[in-house]
N, C-alpha and C positions, 0 to 999 in steps of 0.2 A: 501258825498263830493259834493261841489258845482262845477258844470262843466261849467256853463254859466249863467250869470244873476240870475234869480230866478228858476234855474233848478238844481236839486240835483240827483246825482247817489246814490242809496241806495243798498249796498251790503247786500242781505238778508241772507248771510252766510248759504247757502243751505247745509244741513247735517253737519253743524258746521264748514264748510270750507270756506275760502275767495275766491273771484274771480270765483265763479261758476255761480251765477244768479244775474244779475243787474236789479233792478227796477228803474224807474225814476219818481221822483215827481216834478210836475210843481206847483210852489208856486204862490198864488195870495192873495189879501186882502179879497177875497170873499170865500176862501176855497181853497182846493188843488185837483189836479188830479194826478193819478198814471198811468203810462204806464206799462202794464204787471206786476202785483203784485207778480207773482211767485206762487208756490204751497202752499196749506194749511199748509204743514209741516214746512214752514219757515215764517209764518205770524209773529211770535214773533220777528224774525230778521228784517222783514220789519218795524214793529212798533218801535222797538228799534233804528233802523237806522234813522227813521224820527225824533224821539226825540233827537238823537244825533245831527241832523242837525238843531235843534231848531223848528221843526214842530210838531204840535199836531196831532196824528193820528185821533182824533175825528173831526178834520177839513177837513178830506177827503170827497170830494163831488162827484167825478167822477172817473171811471175806464175806461181806453182806452186799448183795447186788439188788438194786432197785429194779433193774432190767438188764438185758444182755446186749444192748447196742454197743458198737465198738468203742465209742468214746467213754463209756461207763465201765464196761466189763472186759475189754479186749486183753488186758494184762493178766487175766485170771489164770489161764493155762500156763503162761510163762512163770508166774509166781509159784504155781504148783510144781513146776519143774525145778525151781530153786529150793522149795520146801514141800516135799510130798505129804507132810503131816497137816498141812492147812486144810480147814474145812470151809465149805462154801454154802452159804444160805442163799437160795434163789427160788423163784416160783417154779413149780413143777413143769409148766409149759416152757420155761426158759432152759431148764436143766437138760431137756432133750437135745436142744441145739448146741449147748455147751459141750455135751458129750460127743456129738457128731456135728461139727459146724459146717459141713459141706454145703447145705442149702443156704445157710447164712452167708457163707463166703461167695457162693455163686451170685446171690442177690447183690451183695456189696460190690462185686466186680462189675456187674452191669451198671452200677451207679458211678463208681469211682475209677474204673478201668485200671490203667497202669499206676495211677496215683495211690491206690489202696495201701500198698506196703509203706510208701513214703509217709502217708498221713497217719497210719495207725500201727504199723509194725505187724508182727505175726499175731495170728489168732489161733492159738493151739487148743486142741481138745482137752477137756477136763475129765480125769478118771471118774467113773461112776461112783467109786467108793468115797470120793471127796464130798459128795453132795449131801446137804440136808434140804430136801425138797419142801417147799412151802405152798400152802393153798390160800393163806390169809386167815386171820383169827387166832394165830398162835401167839404164845409168849415164849421167847427164846432167851437163853442166858449165856451168850458167848463171853467167856472169861468172867462170869459172874455179873455182868451188866444186864439188867432186865430190859428186854426190848420187845415191844408189842408190834404185831404185824397186821397190816390190812391189805387186801387185794384192791389195787387201784388202776384198772384198765382205762383206756381212753387214748392215751399216747401209744401204748403197746399192750397187747393181750397178756403179756407175761410180767406186767409191772406190779410191784408192791411198794408200800411205804412202811417205814420203820419209826417207831416212837421210842426214844431212849428215856426211860422213866427217871434216871438220875438227873437229867438236865431239862426234861420236858421239851426236847428238841425233836422235831419230826423231819425225817430224811425223805425227800420227795423226788429225787431223780429229775425227770422231765415233766412229771405231772403238774408241777407248779410253774412251768415255763422257764424263761430266762430273765435275769435281772442283774444289772451291774450298778453298784453304788457309784456315785451318790444318788442315782436316779431312782424314782419310784415306779418307773414304767415297767410293765411285765409283758414280755414278748411270748406269745404262744409258740409251741413247737409241734408242728403237725405233719411230719413226713409220712409217706406211704410205708407199709401197706395197712397199718392197723388202726387208723384213726376212727374213733367211734364217739361222737359228741354226746349221745345219751349216756353211755358208760362213763364218760369223763365227768359229766355233771354229777352223776351218782358218786363217783370217786371223790370229788371235791366235797360233797356233803358228808361223806364218811370221814374225811380228814378234819372237817370242822368239829365233828363230835369229840375229837381228842382234846380240844381246847388247849393246844400246845402253846408254850411260851415263845417259841421261835421255830422257824423253818429253815432247813438247809437245802439248797439247790445246787446241783453240780455246776451250773452256768449262771450266777456264780456267787456263792457265799451264804452267810447266815443273816436272817432278817427277823426282827421282832414284831413288826406290824402284820401279824398273820392274817387277821380278818380283812384288812384293807388290801393286802396282797392278793388274797383269793378272790375278793370282789373284782379287782382290776383284771385278774386272769379271766374270770368268767365273762366280763364285758368284752375283753379283747377276743376271746374265742368266738363269741357270737358275731362280732363285727367281721372277723376274718371269714367265718362260715358264710355270712351273707354276701360278702364281696365275691368270694369264689363262686358261689351258686349263681349270682348274677352274671359273672364273667363267662359262664358256660354257654350263655345265649348270645355272646358277642361274636363278631366275625373273627376269622383267623385260626391259626393252629394252636394247639396246646402250648407250644413253645412261646408263641407270641402272647397268649393270655397270661402265662406264668411270668413273662418278662414285664408286662404291664402291671400286674399285681405287685411284683417285687419293687418296681420303680415307685409305685404309689406309697408303699410302706416305707421305703427308704426316705422319700420326701417327708412323710409324716414324722419319722424319727428325727430327721435333721431339724425339724421345726419344734419338736416337743421335748427332746432329751438334752440334758446338760452337755456342753461341749466336751467335758472331761470323760464322759461315758459313751457318747454316741458311736465312737469307732468300734467299741466292743459289740454293740448291737449289729452294726453293719458288717463286721468282719467274720461273723460266724458262718455265713454262706447258706444258712438253712431257710431263709425266707422264700426263696424260689422253690425249693423242695416242698415247703409247706403248702404251696398252691396245689401241687400234685397230690398230696395226701388228702386234702379236703375235696379236691375234684373227684378222686376215687370214692370217697365217702358218699358224695351226692349222687354219683352215677350208679353206685350199688343200690341206691334207694329210689332211682327214677323208674 
């Protein structure tokens, strides 16, 4: 779907379902760039979506990664195997783990176990020669499109945001949470281990400085009410942080606390989100994990 100018939202149809993971392809006469291609398990959906948009997957030249979590960056190494000339823009902290994903894989296996490969497919290493390592503050020009970069930690220590000057679209990965049209509800995404609320607030302030016309989030899509969206995100983050902090003083195990938190958020969503969108918020499975991310944040500060 064309969202602006030569900018295409590609629904990779993760696990065969629509509106789960959105990649974005930036079209140029010199080749194309993709922002967050998704996991290896949905490469076929990415490539089919490109062809449906009139774009040849063989013309892909650059990959821009907001961060290296499996649902955003998992396909990177596999795409490099298909086209070794691809170049990958990623924060320097993320490049280390793409080059040697052993620690990333070990952590993911602890979380997903035997389901890891079924959910995300292979996570192959990326050759060091493919990287353009970022720190934030750069202006890059993949295929001639001028893209500004800001460092945006909070969800992950290796997170960046990209602003496409051609369309004034900012690509935010998970820094702007999750949202599913037609709802205006913004769901924070706070899994372990990197959640940092102070850094996240600073990142949101830096994003506001761009005065972008629209924001693009992986889960899911492009939205023009940038200020309202970010306001709602900040309110939601504060609410979740308070809930989790209070829950740490409650009786029971962490498993029981996380379950109570998830149940309460599920009930809230069912009451406040439009029927046509509520199942997308509930099916992601990240609400329970988000309790653990915020609990780790508070315990580190206690």
